[in-house]
N, C-alpha and C positions, 0 to 999 in steps of 0.2 A: 420513529412513527411522524408525521403527522397527518392533519384533516382539517379541510378545511372548507366555509358553508358560503356559499351567495346572500349580500341582500344583511338583512338582519337576520344576528345565527351568531355563532360560535367559532374558532379555530383555539383549535388545539396543540400540541406538540410535547412530543415526546423523551425526554433522551434516555435512554437505555443505559440504565448504574452498570451495567454488561461492559458498553462499548463505549462512552465516556467517562467509568469512573476513576481516571485518573485525572484528566485535568478539569471535568465539570467547574471545581470551585475555584478555577480562575475567568468562568466564563464573564466579563465585561457587563455585558448589557443586553438588552432584546430596543431596535427600534421599529414602530411601524408606522412606515411614508417617510424615512429619515429624521423620526421624533422618537426620543426615549422614549418607553414602556414601562411603568417602578412594578414591577414586578419579583419575587424570589423567588429563581432557577436553584434548586435543589434537584444534587441525582435520583434515578427512579421515580421521579415524580410529574404529576402534569401543570402542567399553566395555561390558566383558559383567559381569550380576550374575548370580549363581549363588544360590538360598535355593526353598524351599519357597512357591512360593504362590500366595492362594490371594485368595477371590474380593475387591474390594475394594480390593487392591491398590495403591497410586499413589507412582511414581518423577517428582519434579520438577526441573527443570533450573533454575537460578535466573539466568537471565542480567539485569546489566545492561545499562541503557536510556540510551545518552549519544546527546545529539544532535548530530549529523555533516552534514559535506554531501558531496555527488561536487560535482563538478564537468565538464563534460562538452565539451572544446576542440576539437569535431568535432565541437559543434552551437550552433556560433555562442556561447561558453561557457560556456554557459547551462548551471543548478544544481536539483539532486535536492536534500530536506530528507528525511533517515531519520535516526529513533529505534528507540537500538537496531541489529534484524533490521528491523525494516518504513520503508519508504518513501514517502511521503507526496505527494495527489494533492490540488490547491484541491477545495473541498468549494463542485461546481457544485447545481444544484435541476434535479431530474431528473425530465422530464414521459413521461408516457408514453404511446403512438399506437395500440392494437391496429391491426393491421393483417392484407390475406384472409392467410392456409396457407398456401393454395393458392401463393398470385397471386407472393408470395416468394419461395418454391422457386426456386432460380438453380443454370445449370451442371447437374450429371447429375446435380438432390437432386432426389426422384420418391417420391411417395405411394403407398407400395401401393394397389392395390384396394380391398382391405375399412378400409383405413383413414379416421379421422373427421376432417378436420383441425380442427371442430374444438371439439377435444378437447387439440390441442397447436395452442393461442396464439400466435401473434407479435404480438411492439410492434417498433420504433421508436421511441430516446429521443431527447430532445432538449435541449437544456440553458433552462432558464429560468431563468436567470440570466449573468448577465454571467460571463464564462471568461479572456478577453482580458487577465491582468496579470500585469504585470513582480514579482519578490517585491526590498523595500527592505530592503536588509541594508545596513549599515555596518561594512565592514572594524576596521574601527579598533578598536572592542570586544571580545574574545569571542562567539561566533554564539547561547553561551548568551540573550546578554542583547539580541537582537533575536525571537526567542522567547519566546512563553510555554504551556509542556506541561499540560493543560487532562486532568484523569479523572476520570469520570463513573461515576457507577453501572453497573452488567452486565446486559442486555437483560434483561428476563423472561420470555421465546418466546428465553431461550439463543443467541439469532443474532446473533452486533455485525455482519454482510458489508455494512452497509445503511447509511445517508448519514443515515441518522435515529437508528440502534441502537445508531452507532457509539458504545464508547465511553471513546474515548483523539484528541487534537481537541491543533492546536495553534494558537496566535492570529501571527496575520502582521500585518505591513504590505507593501502593493501598491498597484503603479501600474498603470494603464490603461497599454496600448501603441496611440498610433495606427499605426492602418493593417492589424494583425494582425486577418486576420475569416478566416470562410468562403472557402474556393478555388470554382472555379468546379465541385463535383462536391460542396459542400455537404456539405466534410470540414474542419478545421482548417487553417487554409495552415501552410504549415513559416514556422519562426522567423524573423521580420525579419531583414537584413545585422548585423552584432555592427556596425558602424561608422553603419548608419543607423537603429538605435534614436532610437525619440521617446516621448519618456514624454505624459500627463499630468500636467499640475502637482498634481492633490489626489495626497493620499497616502490611501488606506481603509485600515478594515482589514476583512482576511479569511482564511480559517478551512481551515487544510490537515485533512485527511484522512488516513488510512492509503489505500494502494489497492485491497486488497481488497473494501472498505470500497467505493466508487465504481462506477459504468459510467462513467461522463465521465469523464478521465482528463486534466488538462494536472499533467505532472507538471517538467518540465523549463523551468527558469523564466528566460528575461531576471533580471537581474538591476539594480537603483537603485543606484547607490552614494552617498550624500548625503555 
């Protein structure tokens, strides 16, 4: 969360102790228009900058991006991969199918009498590629050695939140999980019981992208440890 005021005033930014708890200690500094600012950054606290503000002033947080993993013991020991504050999902091809906006209004959703539903299209999104992967992670080596961080050019439309435009990817290895499929409702089935996991014999190259760029998300992965 951040707030700024122009001319003579204050600029406050607040880093949530929930969102940034894991890596805030690694923040290397704050810059104002490219010049380092001597401030003390602590998780869950405000930093206050007072000065004469001008149009175009820029406050920058330098946040080191390091690879880490979260282990979900209550979800069959699955793991999520993080890079700095970002949690990653499997890159899945997204197939969009437009459906009737009137027929898909559910529960207490209702259209106003003068509203034109055709101007508010509704889409259902289906996977166009396989999604039932577990990550191949060798716990005998440092985590970073299991992955490759790939940084690409920033999108020309300045919108990085799509599968195709996201400028950051993680190359990984995965194996498909036998029996992990859609449930009777057409939704992703629950993760198989850890002790019953069965993996395909072949390892494949897979790609992870930040969750914010994915509409279809597999972010808690079963793990195959060779």
